[in-house]
mmCIF file of the N, C-alpha and C atoms, coordinates in Angstrom:
data_MODEL
# 
_entry.id   MODEL 
# 
loop_
_atom_site.group_PDB 
_atom_site.id 
_atom_site.type_symbol 
_atom_site.label_atom_id 
_atom_site.label_alt_id 
_atom_site.label_comp_id 
_atom_site.label_asym_id 
_atom_site.label_entity_id 
_atom_site.label_seq_id 
_atom_site.pdbx_PDB_ins_code 
_atom_site.Cartn_x 
_atom_site.Cartn_y 
_atom_site.Cartn_z 
_atom_site.occupancy 
_atom_site.B_iso_or_equiv 
_atom_site.pdbx_formal_charge 
_atom_site.auth_seq_id 
_atom_site.auth_comp_id 
_atom_site.auth_asym_id 
_atom_site.auth_atom_id 
_atom_site.pdbx_PDB_model_num 
ATOM 1   N N  . MET A 1 1  ? -8.305  -21.013 8.811   1.00 0.00 ? 1  MET A N  1 
ATOM 2   C CA . MET A 1 1  ? -8.031  -19.413 9.461   1.00 0.00 ? 1  MET A CA 1 
ATOM 3   C C  . MET A 1 1  ? -7.220  -19.272 10.657  1.00 0.00 ? 1  MET A C  1 
ATOM 4   N N  . ILE A 1 2  ? -6.455  -17.945 10.808  1.00 0.00 ? 2  ILE A N  1 
ATOM 5   C CA . ILE A 1 2  ? -5.888  -17.744 11.920  1.00 0.00 ? 2  ILE A CA 1 
ATOM 6   C C  . ILE A 1 2  ? -6.381  -16.832 12.356  1.00 0.00 ? 2  ILE A C  1 
ATOM 7   N N  . ARG A 1 3  ? -6.335  -17.140 13.422  1.00 0.00 ? 3  ARG A N  1 
ATOM 8   C CA . ARG A 1 3  ? -6.981  -16.170 14.563  1.00 0.00 ? 3  ARG A CA 1 
ATOM 9   C C  . ARG A 1 3  ? -5.828  -14.958 14.811  1.00 0.00 ? 3  ARG A C  1 
ATOM 10  N N  . THR A 1 4  ? -6.498  -13.433 14.795  1.00 0.00 ? 4  THR A N  1 
ATOM 11  C CA . THR A 1 4  ? -5.374  -12.434 15.249  1.00 0.00 ? 4  THR A CA 1 
ATOM 12  C C  . THR A 1 4  ? -6.134  -11.703 15.845  1.00 0.00 ? 4  THR A C  1 
ATOM 13  N N  . ILE A 1 5  ? -5.458  -10.875 17.061  1.00 0.00 ? 5  ILE A N  1 
ATOM 14  C CA . ILE A 1 5  ? -6.065  -10.178 17.755  1.00 0.00 ? 5  ILE A CA 1 
ATOM 15  C C  . ILE A 1 5  ? -5.219  -8.849  17.442  1.00 0.00 ? 5  ILE A C  1 
ATOM 16  N N  . ILE A 1 6  ? -6.468  -7.594  17.261  1.00 0.00 ? 6  ILE A N  1 
ATOM 17  C CA . ILE A 1 6  ? -6.065  -6.544  17.308  1.00 0.00 ? 6  ILE A CA 1 
ATOM 18  C C  . ILE A 1 6  ? -6.280  -5.415  17.984  1.00 0.00 ? 6  ILE A C  1 
ATOM 19  N N  . SER A 1 7  ? -6.236  -4.032  18.252  1.00 0.00 ? 7  SER A N  1 
ATOM 20  C CA . SER A 1 7  ? -6.399  -3.115  18.843  1.00 0.00 ? 7  SER A CA 1 
ATOM 21  C C  . SER A 1 7  ? -7.439  -2.224  18.094  1.00 0.00 ? 7  SER A C  1 
ATOM 22  N N  . LEU A 1 8  ? -8.533  -1.736  18.447  1.00 0.00 ? 8  LEU A N  1 
ATOM 23  C CA . LEU A 1 8  ? -9.224  -0.637  17.776  1.00 0.00 ? 8  LEU A CA 1 
ATOM 24  C C  . LEU A 1 8  ? -9.732  0.589   18.759  1.00 0.00 ? 8  LEU A C  1 
ATOM 25  N N  . GLU A 1 9  ? -9.839  1.691   17.939  1.00 0.00 ? 9  GLU A N  1 
ATOM 26  C CA . GLU A 1 9  ? -10.117 3.165   18.596  1.00 0.00 ? 9  GLU A CA 1 
ATOM 27  C C  . GLU A 1 9  ? -11.920 2.683   19.043  1.00 0.00 ? 9  GLU A C  1 
ATOM 28  N N  . PRO A 1 10 ? -12.158 3.331   20.289  1.00 0.00 ? 10 PRO A N  1 
ATOM 29  C CA . PRO A 1 10 ? -13.777 2.889   20.707  1.00 0.00 ? 10 PRO A CA 1 
ATOM 30  C C  . PRO A 1 10 ? -14.773 3.072   19.823  1.00 0.00 ? 10 PRO A C  1 
ATOM 31  N N  . ASP A 1 11 ? -14.386 4.128   18.749  1.00 0.00 ? 11 ASP A N  1 
ATOM 32  C CA . ASP A 1 11 ? -15.424 4.474   17.985  1.00 0.00 ? 11 ASP A CA 1 
ATOM 33  C C  . ASP A 1 11 ? -15.396 3.793   16.648  1.00 0.00 ? 11 ASP A C  1 
ATOM 34  N N  . ASP A 1 12 ? -14.287 3.144   16.275  1.00 0.00 ? 12 ASP A N  1 
ATOM 35  C CA . ASP A 1 12 ? -14.008 2.073   15.320  1.00 0.00 ? 12 ASP A CA 1 
ATOM 36  C C  . ASP A 1 12 ? -14.963 0.983   15.819  1.00 0.00 ? 12 ASP A C  1 
ATOM 37  N N  . LYS A 1 13 ? -14.260 0.394   17.015  1.00 0.00 ? 13 LYS A N  1 
ATOM 38  C CA . LYS A 1 13 ? -15.319 -0.743  17.376  1.00 0.00 ? 13 LYS A CA 1 
ATOM 39  C C  . LYS A 1 13 ? -16.843 -0.584  17.186  1.00 0.00 ? 13 LYS A C  1 
ATOM 40  N N  . ARG A 1 14 ? -17.329 0.393   17.895  1.00 0.00 ? 14 ARG A N  1 
ATOM 41  C CA . ARG A 1 14 ? -18.759 0.636   17.815  1.00 0.00 ? 14 ARG A CA 1 
ATOM 42  C C  . ARG A 1 14 ? -19.369 0.726   16.588  1.00 0.00 ? 14 ARG A C  1 
ATOM 43  N N  . TRP A 1 15 ? -18.671 0.978   15.653  1.00 0.00 ? 15 TRP A N  1 
ATOM 44  C CA . TRP A 1 15 ? -19.068 1.332   14.330  1.00 0.00 ? 15 TRP A CA 1 
ATOM 45  C C  . TRP A 1 15 ? -19.003 -0.317  13.681  1.00 0.00 ? 15 TRP A C  1 
ATOM 46  N N  . LEU A 1 16 ? -17.970 -1.287  14.198  1.00 0.00 ? 16 LEU A N  1 
ATOM 47  C CA . LEU A 1 16 ? -18.042 -2.286  13.112  1.00 0.00 ? 16 LEU A CA 1 
ATOM 48  C C  . LEU A 1 16 ? -19.367 -3.234  14.065  1.00 0.00 ? 16 LEU A C  1 
ATOM 49  N N  . ASP A 1 17 ? -19.595 -3.029  15.183  1.00 0.00 ? 17 ASP A N  1 
ATOM 50  C CA . ASP A 1 17 ? -20.430 -3.536  15.819  1.00 0.00 ? 17 ASP A CA 1 
ATOM 51  C C  . ASP A 1 17 ? -21.553 -3.254  15.395  1.00 0.00 ? 17 ASP A C  1 
ATOM 52  N N  . ARG A 1 18 ? -22.198 -1.918  14.675  1.00 0.00 ? 18 ARG A N  1 
ATOM 53  C CA . ARG A 1 18 ? -23.327 -1.498  14.337  1.00 0.00 ? 18 ARG A CA 1 
ATOM 54  C C  . ARG A 1 18 ? -22.925 -2.049  13.219  1.00 0.00 ? 18 ARG A C  1 
ATOM 55  N N  . VAL A 1 19 ? -22.163 -2.189  12.357  1.00 0.00 ? 19 VAL A N  1 
ATOM 56  C CA . VAL A 1 19 ? -22.767 -2.696  11.222  1.00 0.00 ? 19 VAL A CA 1 
ATOM 57  C C  . VAL A 1 19 ? -22.970 -4.307  10.961  1.00 0.00 ? 19 VAL A C  1 
ATOM 58  N N  . ALA A 1 20 ? -21.979 -4.664  11.685  1.00 0.00 ? 20 ALA A N  1 
ATOM 59  C CA . ALA A 1 20 ? -22.040 -6.220  12.074  1.00 0.00 ? 20 ALA A CA 1 
ATOM 60  C C  . ALA A 1 20 ? -23.714 -6.867  12.452  1.00 0.00 ? 20 ALA A C  1 
ATOM 61  N N  . GLU A 1 21 ? -24.346 -6.020  12.879  1.00 0.00 ? 21 GLU A N  1 
ATOM 62  C CA . GLU A 1 21 ? -25.416 -6.216  13.582  1.00 0.00 ? 21 GLU A CA 1 
ATOM 63  C C  . GLU A 1 21 ? -26.712 -6.064  12.610  1.00 0.00 ? 21 GLU A C  1 
ATOM 64  N N  . ALA A 1 22 ? -26.368 -5.091  11.796  1.00 0.00 ? 22 ALA A N  1 
ATOM 65  C CA . ALA A 1 22 ? -26.925 -4.284  10.819  1.00 0.00 ? 22 ALA A CA 1 
ATOM 66  C C  . ALA A 1 22 ? -27.099 -5.478  9.765   1.00 0.00 ? 22 ALA A C  1 
ATOM 67  N N  . GLU A 1 23 ? -25.720 -6.245  9.481   1.00 0.00 ? 23 GLU A N  1 
ATOM 68  C CA . GLU A 1 23 ? -25.798 -7.212  8.032   1.00 0.00 ? 23 GLU A CA 1 
ATOM 69  C C  . GLU A 1 23 ? -26.283 -8.754  8.967   1.00 0.00 ? 23 GLU A C  1 
ATOM 70  N N  . GLN A 1 24 ? -26.519 -8.837  9.984   1.00 0.00 ? 24 GLN A N  1 
ATOM 71  C CA . GLN A 1 24 ? -26.738 -9.944  10.736  1.00 0.00 ? 24 GLN A CA 1 
ATOM 72  C C  . GLN A 1 24 ? -25.302 -11.047 10.709  1.00 0.00 ? 24 GLN A C  1 
ATOM 73  N N  . THR A 1 25 ? -23.769 -10.400 10.903  1.00 0.00 ? 25 THR A N  1 
ATOM 74  C CA . THR A 1 25 ? -22.877 -11.499 10.772  1.00 0.00 ? 25 THR A CA 1 
ATOM 75  C C  . THR A 1 25 ? -22.052 -10.467 12.209  1.00 0.00 ? 25 THR A C  1 
ATOM 76  N N  . SER A 1 26 ? -21.116 -11.898 12.035  1.00 0.00 ? 26 SER A N  1 
ATOM 77  C CA . SER A 1 26 ? -19.815 -11.346 12.777  1.00 0.00 ? 26 SER A CA 1 
ATOM 78  C C  . SER A 1 26 ? -19.086 -9.862  13.002  1.00 0.00 ? 26 SER A C  1 
ATOM 79  N N  . MET A 1 27 ? -18.490 -9.477  13.768  1.00 0.00 ? 27 MET A N  1 
ATOM 80  C CA . MET A 1 27 ? -17.244 -8.396  13.229  1.00 0.00 ? 27 MET A CA 1 
ATOM 81  C C  . MET A 1 27 ? -16.296 -8.823  12.887  1.00 0.00 ? 27 MET A C  1 
ATOM 82  N N  . ALA A 1 28 ? -16.233 -10.073 13.018  1.00 0.00 ? 28 ALA A N  1 
ATOM 83  C CA . ALA A 1 28 ? -14.883 -10.869 12.360  1.00 0.00 ? 28 ALA A CA 1 
ATOM 84  C C  . ALA A 1 28 ? -15.110 -10.603 10.656  1.00 0.00 ? 28 ALA A C  1 
ATOM 85  N N  . GLU A 1 29 ? -16.000 -10.868 10.356  1.00 0.00 ? 29 GLU A N  1 
ATOM 86  C CA . GLU A 1 29 ? -16.396 -11.141 8.784   1.00 0.00 ? 29 GLU A CA 1 
ATOM 87  C C  . GLU A 1 29 ? -16.699 -9.971  8.158   1.00 0.00 ? 29 GLU A C  1 
ATOM 88  N N  . VAL A 1 30 ? -17.075 -8.583  8.998   1.00 0.00 ? 30 VAL A N  1 
ATOM 89  C CA . VAL A 1 30 ? -16.884 -7.363  8.321   1.00 0.00 ? 30 VAL A CA 1 
ATOM 90  C C  . VAL A 1 30 ? -15.499 -7.075  8.471   1.00 0.00 ? 30 VAL A C  1 
ATOM 91  N N  . VAL A 1 31 ? -14.821 -7.113  9.255   1.00 0.00 ? 31 VAL A N  1 
ATOM 92  C CA . VAL A 1 31 ? -13.274 -7.206  9.155   1.00 0.00 ? 31 VAL A CA 1 
ATOM 93  C C  . VAL A 1 31 ? -12.299 -8.106  7.933   1.00 0.00 ? 31 VAL A C  1 
ATOM 94  N N  . ARG A 1 32 ? -13.033 -9.315  8.043   1.00 0.00 ? 32 ARG A N  1 
ATOM 95  C CA . ARG A 1 32 ? -12.359 -10.196 6.862   1.00 0.00 ? 32 ARG A CA 1 
ATOM 96  C C  . ARG A 1 32 ? -12.875 -9.275  5.469   1.00 0.00 ? 32 ARG A C  1 
ATOM 97  N N  . ARG A 1 33 ? -13.913 -8.874  5.047   1.00 0.00 ? 33 ARG A N  1 
ATOM 98  C CA . ARG A 1 33 ? -14.437 -8.323  3.938   1.00 0.00 ? 33 ARG A CA 1 
ATOM 99  C C  . ARG A 1 33 ? -13.912 -6.960  3.586   1.00 0.00 ? 33 ARG A C  1 
ATOM 100 N N  . ALA A 1 34 ? -13.669 -6.148  4.806   1.00 0.00 ? 34 ALA A N  1 
ATOM 101 C CA . ALA A 1 34 ? -12.544 -5.227  4.502   1.00 0.00 ? 34 ALA A CA 1 
ATOM 102 C C  . ALA A 1 34 ? -11.338 -5.327  4.152   1.00 0.00 ? 34 ALA A C  1 
ATOM 103 N N  . VAL A 1 35 ? -10.689 -6.284  4.646   1.00 0.00 ? 35 VAL A N  1 
ATOM 104 C CA . VAL A 1 35 ? -9.471  -6.424  4.283   1.00 0.00 ? 35 VAL A CA 1 
ATOM 105 C C  . VAL A 1 35 ? -9.276  -7.174  2.945   1.00 0.00 ? 35 VAL A C  1 
ATOM 106 N N  . ARG A 1 36 ? -10.213 -7.769  2.147   1.00 0.00 ? 36 ARG A N  1 
ATOM 107 C CA . ARG A 1 36 ? -10.248 -8.490  0.886   1.00 0.00 ? 36 ARG A CA 1 
ATOM 108 C C  . ARG A 1 36 ? -10.734 -7.272  0.156   1.00 0.00 ? 36 ARG A C  1 
ATOM 109 N N  . LEU A 1 37 ? -11.393 -6.410  0.211   1.00 0.00 ? 37 LEU A N  1 
ATOM 110 C CA . LEU A 1 37 ? -11.601 -4.969  -0.445  1.00 0.00 ? 37 LEU A CA 1 
ATOM 111 C C  . LEU A 1 37 ? -10.099 -4.290  -0.531  1.00 0.00 ? 37 LEU A C  1 
ATOM 112 N N  . MET A 1 38 ? -9.569  -4.409  0.403   1.00 0.00 ? 38 MET A N  1 
ATOM 113 C CA . MET A 1 38 ? -8.576  -3.373  0.320   1.00 0.00 ? 38 MET A CA 1 
ATOM 114 C C  . MET A 1 38 ? -7.544  -4.068  -0.368  1.00 0.00 ? 38 MET A C  1 
ATOM 115 N N  . ARG A 1 39 ? -7.197  -5.433  -0.215  1.00 0.00 ? 39 ARG A N  1 
ATOM 116 C CA . ARG A 1 39 ? -6.118  -6.240  -0.806  1.00 0.00 ? 39 ARG A CA 1 
ATOM 117 C C  . ARG A 1 39 ? -6.581  -6.126  -2.626  1.00 0.00 ? 39 ARG A C  1 
ATOM 118 N N  . ALA A 1 40 ? -8.002  -6.110  -2.742  1.00 0.00 ? 40 ALA A N  1 
ATOM 119 C CA . ALA A 1 40 ? -8.072  -6.082  -4.194  1.00 0.00 ? 40 ALA A CA 1 
ATOM 120 C C  . ALA A 1 40 ? -7.822  -4.808  -4.863  1.00 0.00 ? 40 ALA A C  1 
ATOM 121 N N  . SER A 1 41 ? -8.224  -3.557  -4.128  1.00 0.00 ? 41 SER A N  1 
ATOM 122 C CA . SER A 1 41 ? -7.895  -2.420  -4.693  1.00 0.00 ? 41 SER A CA 1 
ATOM 123 C C  . SER A 1 41 ? -6.351  -1.892  -4.264  1.00 0.00 ? 41 SER A C  1 
ATOM 124 N N  . ALA A 1 42 ? -5.232  -2.741  -3.906  1.00 0.00 ? 42 ALA A N  1 
ATOM 125 C CA . ALA A 1 42 ? -4.332  -1.985  -3.418  1.00 0.00 ? 42 ALA A CA 1 
ATOM 126 C C  . ALA A 1 42 ? -3.362  -2.811  -4.519  1.00 0.00 ? 42 ALA A C  1 
ATOM 127 N N  . PRO A 1 43 ? -1.825  -1.986  -4.920  1.00 0.00 ? 43 PRO A N  1 
ATOM 128 C CA . PRO A 1 43 ? -1.229  -2.630  -6.320  1.00 0.00 ? 43 PRO A CA 1 
ATOM 129 C C  . PRO A 1 43 ? -0.435  -3.664  -5.182  1.00 0.00 ? 43 PRO A C  1 
ATOM 130 N N  . PRO A 1 44 ? 0.443   -4.434  -5.841  1.00 0.00 ? 44 PRO A N  1 
ATOM 131 C CA . PRO A 1 44 ? 0.738   -6.189  -5.479  1.00 0.00 ? 44 PRO A CA 1 
ATOM 132 C C  . PRO A 1 44 ? 2.037   -5.153  -4.453  1.00 0.00 ? 44 PRO A C  1 
ATOM 133 N N  . LEU A 1 45 ? 2.091   -6.299  -3.755  1.00 0.00 ? 45 LEU A N  1 
ATOM 134 C CA . LEU A 1 45 ? 3.514   -5.963  -2.863  1.00 0.00 ? 45 LEU A CA 1 
ATOM 135 C C  . LEU A 1 45 ? 4.827   -6.431  -3.178  1.00 0.00 ? 45 LEU A C  1 
ATOM 136 N N  . ASP A 1 46 ? 4.407   -7.873  -4.051  1.00 0.00 ? 46 ASP A N  1 
ATOM 137 C CA . ASP A 1 46 ? 5.486   -8.654  -4.585  1.00 0.00 ? 46 ASP A CA 1 
ATOM 138 C C  . ASP A 1 46 ? 5.788   -8.346  -6.268  1.00 0.00 ? 46 ASP A C  1 
ATOM 139 N N  . ALA A 1 47 ? 5.733   -7.254  -6.641  1.00 0.00 ? 47 ALA A N  1 
ATOM 140 C CA . ALA A 1 47 ? 6.219   -6.903  -7.827  1.00 0.00 ? 47 ALA A CA 1 
ATOM 141 C C  . ALA A 1 47 ? 7.674   -7.022  -8.326  1.00 0.00 ? 47 ALA A C  1 
ATOM 142 N N  . SER A 1 48 ? 8.112   -7.911  -9.477  1.00 0.00 ? 48 SER A N  1 
ATOM 143 C CA . SER A 1 48 ? 9.265   -7.830  -9.842  1.00 0.00 ? 48 SER A CA 1 
ATOM 144 C C  . SER A 1 48 ? 10.172  -6.806  -9.967  1.00 0.00 ? 48 SER A C  1 
ATOM 145 N N  . PHE A 1 49 ? 11.258  -6.602  -10.421 1.00 0.00 ? 49 PHE A N  1 
ATOM 146 C CA . PHE A 1 49 ? 12.150  -5.184  -10.798 1.00 0.00 ? 49 PHE A CA 1 
ATOM 147 C C  . PHE A 1 49 ? 11.197  -5.154  -12.277 1.00 0.00 ? 49 PHE A C  1 
ATOM 148 N N  . GLN A 1 50 ? 11.157  -6.137  -13.150 1.00 0.00 ? 50 GLN A N  1 
ATOM 149 C CA . GLN A 1 50 ? 10.825  -5.503  -14.425 1.00 0.00 ? 50 GLN A CA 1 
ATOM 150 C C  . GLN A 1 50 ? 9.477   -5.444  -14.398 1.00 0.00 ? 50 GLN A C  1 
ATOM 151 N N  . ASP A 1 51 ? 8.781   -5.293  -13.199 1.00 0.00 ? 51 ASP A N  1 
ATOM 152 C CA . ASP A 1 51 ? 7.358   -4.508  -13.250 1.00 0.00 ? 51 ASP A CA 1 
ATOM 153 C C  . ASP A 1 51 ? 7.509   -3.501  -12.920 1.00 0.00 ? 51 ASP A C  1 
ATOM 154 N N  . LEU A 1 52 ? 8.375   -3.136  -11.975 1.00 0.00 ? 52 LEU A N  1 
ATOM 155 C CA . LEU A 1 52 ? 8.491   -1.532  -11.529 1.00 0.00 ? 52 LEU A CA 1 
ATOM 156 C C  . LEU A 1 52 ? 9.272   -0.900  -12.494 1.00 0.00 ? 52 LEU A C  1 
ATOM 157 N N  . LEU A 1 53 ? 10.300  -1.769  -13.160 1.00 0.00 ? 53 LEU A N  1 
ATOM 158 C CA . LEU A 1 53 ? 10.830  -0.818  -14.505 1.00 0.00 ? 53 LEU A CA 1 
ATOM 159 C C  . LEU A 1 53 ? 9.845   -0.196  -15.138 1.00 0.00 ? 53 LEU A C  1 
ATOM 160 N N  . GLN A 1 54 ? 8.675   -1.261  -15.769 1.00 0.00 ? 54 GLN A N  1 
ATOM 161 C CA . GLN A 1 54 ? 7.551   -0.962  -16.650 1.00 0.00 ? 54 GLN A CA 1 
ATOM 162 C C  . GLN A 1 54 ? 6.778   0.390   -16.043 1.00 0.00 ? 54 GLN A C  1 
ATOM 163 N N  . VAL A 1 55 ? 6.131   0.460   -14.935 1.00 0.00 ? 55 VAL A N  1 
ATOM 164 C CA . VAL A 1 55 ? 5.444   1.210   -13.951 1.00 0.00 ? 55 VAL A CA 1 
ATOM 165 C C  . VAL A 1 55 ? 6.120   2.410   -14.452 1.00 0.00 ? 55 VAL A C  1 
ATOM 166 N N  . THR A 1 56 ? 7.419   2.759   -14.321 1.00 0.00 ? 56 THR A N  1 
ATOM 167 C CA . THR A 1 56 ? 7.727   3.690   -13.543 1.00 0.00 ? 56 THR A CA 1 
ATOM 168 C C  . THR A 1 56 ? 8.603   4.578   -15.063 1.00 0.00 ? 56 THR A C  1 
ATOM 169 N N  . ARG A 1 57 ? 8.586   3.740   -16.060 1.00 0.00 ? 57 ARG A N  1 
ATOM 170 C CA . ARG A 1 57 ? 8.931   4.121   -17.486 1.00 0.00 ? 57 ARG A CA 1 
ATOM 171 C C  . ARG A 1 57 ? 8.454   5.444   -17.717 1.00 0.00 ? 57 ARG A C  1 
ATOM 172 N N  . GLY A 1 58 ? 9.779   6.166   -18.403 1.00 0.00 ? 58 GLY A N  1 
ATOM 173 C CA . GLY A 1 58 ? 9.051   7.308   -18.720 1.00 0.00 ? 58 GLY A CA 1 
ATOM 174 C C  . GLY A 1 58 ? 8.831   9.026   -17.635 1.00 0.00 ? 58 GLY A C  1 
ATOM 175 N N  . THR A 1 59 ? 8.926   7.950   -16.946 1.00 0.00 ? 59 THR A N  1 
ATOM 176 C CA . THR A 1 59 ? 8.860   9.369   -15.321 1.00 0.00 ? 59 THR A CA 1 
ATOM 177 C C  . THR A 1 59 ? 9.740   10.388  -15.588 1.00 0.00 ? 59 THR A C  1 
ATOM 178 N N  . TRP A 1 60 ? 10.675  10.188  -15.863 1.00 0.00 ? 60 TRP A N  1 
ATOM 179 C CA . TRP A 1 60 ? 11.919  11.212  -16.145 1.00 0.00 ? 60 TRP A CA 1 
ATOM 180 C C  . TRP A 1 60 ? 11.728  11.734  -17.306 1.00 0.00 ? 60 TRP A C  1 
ATOM 181 N N  . LYS A 1 61 ? 11.666  13.029  -16.886 1.00 0.00 ? 61 LYS A N  1 
ATOM 182 C CA . LYS A 1 61 ? 11.493  13.925  -18.080 1.00 0.00 ? 61 LYS A CA 1 
ATOM 183 C C  . LYS A 1 61 ? 12.497  15.149  -18.396 1.00 0.00 ? 61 LYS A C  1 
ATOM 184 N N  . GLU A 1 62 ? 13.819  15.153  -17.576 1.00 0.00 ? 62 GLU A N  1 
ATOM 185 C CA . GLU A 1 62 ? 14.655  16.248  -17.634 1.00 0.00 ? 62 GLU A CA 1 
ATOM 186 C C  . GLU A 1 62 ? 16.027  16.147  -18.465 1.00 0.00 ? 62 GLU A C  1 
ATOM 187 N N  . GLY A 1 63 ? 15.707  15.211  -19.238 1.00 0.00 ? 63 GLY A N  1 
ATOM 188 C CA . GLY A 1 63 ? 16.676  15.110  -20.177 1.00 0.00 ? 63 GLY A CA 1 
ATOM 189 C C  . GLY A 1 63 ? 17.644  13.926  -19.633 1.00 0.00 ? 63 GLY A C  1 
ATOM 190 N N  . ASP A 1 64 ? 18.979  13.509  -20.036 1.00 0.00 ? 64 ASP A N  1 
ATOM 191 C CA . ASP A 1 64 ? 19.502  12.501  -19.457 1.00 0.00 ? 64 ASP A CA 1 
ATOM 192 C C  . ASP A 1 64 ? 20.102  12.164  -18.248 1.00 0.00 ? 64 ASP A C  1 
ATOM 193 N N  . GLY A 1 65 ? 19.112  11.454  -17.742 1.00 0.00 ? 65 GLY A N  1 
ATOM 194 C CA . GLY A 1 65 ? 19.084  10.769  -16.766 1.00 0.00 ? 65 GLY A CA 1 
ATOM 195 C C  . GLY A 1 65 ? 20.811  10.557  -15.931 1.00 0.00 ? 65 GLY A C  1 
ATOM 196 N N  . LEU A 1 66 ? 21.477  10.041  -17.103 1.00 0.00 ? 66 LEU A N  1 
ATOM 197 C CA . LEU A 1 66 ? 22.942  9.398   -16.093 1.00 0.00 ? 66 LEU A CA 1 
ATOM 198 C C  . LEU A 1 66 ? 23.542  10.393  -16.018 1.00 0.00 ? 66 LEU A C  1 
ATOM 199 N N  . ALA A 1 67 ? 23.605  11.598  -17.094 1.00 0.00 ? 67 ALA A N  1 
ATOM 200 C CA . ALA A 1 67 ? 24.321  12.875  -16.960 1.00 0.00 ? 67 ALA A CA 1 
ATOM 201 C C  . ALA A 1 67 ? 23.849  13.563  -15.531 1.00 0.00 ? 67 ALA A C  1 
ATOM 202 N N  . TYR A 1 68 ? 22.519  13.544  -15.310 1.00 0.00 ? 68 TYR A N  1 
ATOM 203 C CA . TYR A 1 68 ? 22.247  13.988  -14.005 1.00 0.00 ? 68 TYR A CA 1 
ATOM 204 C C  . TYR A 1 68 ? 22.614  13.376  -12.638 1.00 0.00 ? 68 TYR A C  1 
ATOM 205 N N  . GLN A 1 69 ? 22.852  11.891  -12.822 1.00 0.00 ? 69 GLN A N  1 
ATOM 206 C CA . GLN A 1 69 ? 23.151  11.262  -11.691 1.00 0.00 ? 69 GLN A CA 1 
ATOM 207 C C  . GLN A 1 69 ? 24.892  11.565  -11.351 1.00 0.00 ? 69 GLN A C  1 
ATOM 208 N N  . ASN A 1 70 ? 25.408  11.673  -12.889 1.00 0.00 ? 70 ASN A N  1 
ATOM 209 C CA . ASN A 1 70 ? 26.960  12.076  -12.775 1.00 0.00 ? 70 ASN A CA 1 
ATOM 210 C C  . ASN A 1 70 ? 27.046  13.318  -12.038 1.00 0.00 ? 70 ASN A C  1 
ATOM 211 N N  . LYS A 1 71 ? 26.496  14.222  -12.309 1.00 0.00 ? 71 LYS A N  1 
ATOM 212 C CA . LYS A 1 71 ? 26.437  15.646  -11.593 1.00 0.00 ? 71 LYS A CA 1 
ATOM 213 C C  . LYS A 1 71 ? 25.935  15.522  -10.348 1.00 0.00 ? 71 LYS A C  1 
ATOM 214 N N  . THR A 1 72 ? 25.210  14.549  -9.917  1.00 0.00 ? 72 THR A N  1 
ATOM 215 C CA . THR A 1 72 ? 24.613  15.091  -8.678  1.00 0.00 ? 72 THR A CA 1 
ATOM 216 C C  . THR A 1 72 ? 25.744  14.075  -7.528  1.00 0.00 ? 72 THR A C  1 
ATOM 217 N N  . ARG A 1 73 ? 26.149  13.057  -7.950  1.00 0.00 ? 73 ARG A N  1 
ATOM 218 C CA . ARG A 1 73 ? 27.244  12.086  -7.644  1.00 0.00 ? 73 ARG A CA 1 
ATOM 219 C C  . ARG A 1 73 ? 28.785  13.159  -7.290  1.00 0.00 ? 73 ARG A C  1 
ATOM 220 N N  . ALA A 1 74 ? 28.778  14.144  -8.295  1.00 0.00 ? 74 ALA A N  1 
ATOM 221 C CA . ALA A 1 74 ? 30.383  14.905  -8.407  1.00 0.00 ? 74 ALA A CA 1 
ATOM 222 C C  . ALA A 1 74 ? 29.968  15.791  -7.306  1.00 0.00 ? 74 ALA A C  1 
ATOM 223 N N  . GLU A 1 75 ? 28.866  16.430  -6.933  1.00 0.00 ? 75 GLU A N  1 
ATOM 224 C CA . GLU A 1 75 ? 28.744  17.343  -5.920  1.00 0.00 ? 75 GLU A CA 1 
ATOM 225 C C  . GLU A 1 75 ? 28.755  16.516  -4.758  1.00 0.00 ? 75 GLU A C  1 
ATOM 226 N N  . TRP A 1 76 ? 28.176  15.603  -4.401  1.00 0.00 ? 76 TRP A N  1 
ATOM 227 C CA . TRP A 1 76 ? 28.056  14.932  -3.302  1.00 0.00 ? 76 TRP A CA 1 
ATOM 228 C C  . TRP A 1 76 ? 29.975  14.544  -3.108  1.00 0.00 ? 76 TRP A C  1 
ATOM 229 N N  . ASP A 1 77 ? 30.670  14.466  -3.887  1.00 0.00 ? 77 ASP A N  1 
ATOM 230 C CA . ASP A 1 77 ? 32.220  14.094  -3.759  1.00 0.00 ? 77 ASP A CA 1 
ATOM 231 C C  . ASP A 1 77 ? 32.687  15.595  -3.686  1.00 0.00 ? 77 ASP A C  1 
ATOM 232 N N  . GLY A 1 78 ? 32.065  16.700  -3.818  1.00 0.00 ? 78 GLY A N  1 
ATOM 233 C CA . GLY A 1 78 ? 32.901  17.784  -3.929  1.00 0.00 ? 78 GLY A CA 1 
ATOM 234 C C  . GLY A 1 78 ? 33.901  18.011  -5.117  1.00 0.00 ? 78 GLY A C  1 
ATOM 235 N N  . ARG A 1 79 ? 33.626  17.300  -6.003  1.00 0.00 ? 79 ARG A N  1 
ATOM 236 C CA . ARG A 1 79 ? 34.252  17.585  -7.259  1.00 0.00 ? 79 ARG A CA 1 
ATOM 237 C C  . ARG A 1 79 ? 33.733  18.842  -7.920  1.00 0.00 ? 79 ARG A C  1 
# 
């Protein structure tokens, strides 16, 4: 395991201490479990380009996306 030092708000530290005491475990173990739970519910950070395309597929509902891009870029160039 890698040791990490973190800064906590006093209320958060007191809460962690109370949870650890109630569960008869260390504060570090409470934090480790919280991190594992957060990771389990979070989307992967290393999604591939293909994964991102799949997730965002169909989100544009305003017609031809390329025509919209060209129109917008023309406005940027003052055309």
